[in-house]
N, C-alpha and C positions, 0 to 999 in steps of 0.2 A: 094562417101565416099572412102577415102583410107584406106587399110587394112594393118598392119604392121606384116612382117613375119621375125622371127629371122631364118636364115639359118645358122646352126651350123656344122662345117665340121671337119672330122677327116682326118689324112694322110693316104689316100687311092688313087690310080690312078684317080678315077673319079673326085678328087677336081681340076684337071687340067682344067676340063670343065668348072668351076665354073662361069666365066664370062658369058657365053652363058646361063647357068641355071638362072643366075639373070636376064638377059635380058627376057627370058622366063616368069619368075615370075613376073616382072615388065608389060609385055604384058597382064597378067592375072589380073592386077590392085593391086599388091602388092607392098608396100615400103618395100624394103628388107634391113636388117641389117645382116652383114656378121661377124660371130665369128669363129674362127679357134682355133685348138689345136695347142700347141707349135711347133709340128714338120710340122704340114700344114702351120703354119705361116712362117716356116724356107723354106719350099718348094715354096711358093708363094711369097716369100720377094721381089722380084724385081717388081712384079705386085701389090703389095697391095696399092700404091698410085693410080693406075688406077682403082682398085676395089673400093676404097673409093669414087674417083669421080663418078664412074658408079652408085653407091647406094646412094650417098649423105651423107652418115654417115662413121665415122671411123670403119676401120676394127679392131676388137677386138680380142686378144688372152690372155690377163690377166684382172684380176679384177682391177677396179677402186679403188683408195684410198678412205676410208671411207668419208672423206669431200668433194671429188670431186662429182660435179653434174653428174647425169645420161646424157648421150651423145645420148642414143638411145630412140626413143619412146616406149611406153608400147606395148609388143607383142600382136596381135590377135590370132597368131597361131605360133608353132615352128616346124621346120624341122630339124632333126638332120640326116644329110646324106652327103657323106658316113660315116657311123658309123663303126669304127673298132672294134675289139675284145675287145681292152683295154676300149675304150669309152663306149661300151655297158656294160661291166662289171662293170666299175667305177660308172657309172650312177646308175645301178641297185642296186649296194651294197651302194650307197649313199656316195662315195669317192668323195668329192668335192674340192680337192686342184687344180683341173685344171679348167679353166673358162667354157669350153664347158659342161663338166658334171655337174658343180655347176649350172650353168643356167638351164639346163634341168632339174635336180633334184628338184630345187626350183619351177620350173613351175608346177611339179605335185601338190604340195601343193596350188600354186595359183589358180589352175583349169584351167590353158592356155591349149587350145588345142594342142597335141603334137603327132607328127608322126615320126617314125624312120625308116629308111632303112639302115640295115647292109651291109657291104662290107668286107666279110671275105672268106678265102679259107676253103676247106672242112676239112682240118686238125684242124684248129681253131673251127669250127663249131661242130666237134666231141668232143671237150672238155666238160666235164659236166658241168662246170660252165656257159658256153654260154647259153645252153637250159634253165638253172634256171634263167639266167638274162633276157632271152626273156620273160619267163613266169612271172617274177616279173613285168616287164614292162608293158605287156599286163595286168595283174592284176590291175596295178595301173591306167588303163585307156588309155595308150598310143596305138596309132594305130601302130602297127608293121607290116613293109612291108617285110616279110621275108618268103621263101618258095613259094608256089603257089600263084600267084598274086602279088609277090615282088621280092626281089633279091634271087637268087639261087647261093649257092656257087660253086666254081670252084677248081678244084685240085690245090695243093700248086705248085708255081712256073710256072704255065701255064697261068695264067690270064684268064679273061672270054672270052669265044667265042662269048658272046653276049654284046652289049653295055649296060652300067649301065643304069638302067630303071629309069632315072630322071622324065620322064613324069608321071609315075606312082605315084611318090613321090610328084609332084606339084598337081596332081589330088586328091591326099589324103588330102593335106592341104586345097585345094579349097573345098572339100567335107566338112571338119571339119569346116571350116568357116561358111559354109551354115548351118550345122546340130547341131553345139554346142551351148547350150543355152547362153553361155557367150559372144558369138560373134554375136548373132542374134539381130538386131534393134527391139526396141519396136513395138510390134505389128506383129511382124514376126511369122509365123506358126511355 
C-alpha cells in the first residue's frame, strides 16, 4: 500500500537537500508531493522540473484555480519542514494567503496527521509570537519537532553546527502514519 506524504517546505538552507529527502521518504514507502513557499520555489527554480520527475507530481507553490482538478492524491500525512518563522506564525495564525500555510492549516481541520520541524535562528525563536505559534500548533495536535528531540535554533548569522535533522522529521511522519487512526488500515491495532 502506498502512502502519500505532502512535503511542504519554506525557504531555509535545508531546502537545498530536498531531493535527497524525497528519495529517503520514497525508500520508506512514501509517494511524495512537494509544496514550496514562493521564496523556496524561487531558490529551487532551476531544479523544479527534476523534482517533479523525481516525485512524479507537479511541484506546487500556488493554489490551483477553483475549476482545476486536484493534481495530487489525498495526503496520508503532511510534513512541514524546514518551517521558517514566517511559515510557523502564518500557519498558527490561520493566515492562508500562501499555499504551504493554507494546505497545512486546512489539514488540521481535515484530521490529516501533521508534523512540523522549524528552522529558525535563536533571535527569531525569542520573538514572543513564535512560542505562541508553537503552542497553538501543538494544541491543534500537530507533532512539533522543536527543542529537545527536534530542531534546536542556532545564533543569527552563524548557521547550524549540526545538520538539519531530516531523519527525525521522516521518523515522525512514519510514526504518525503507524499510530494515527485516520491512516490505519481496517483491523489495525
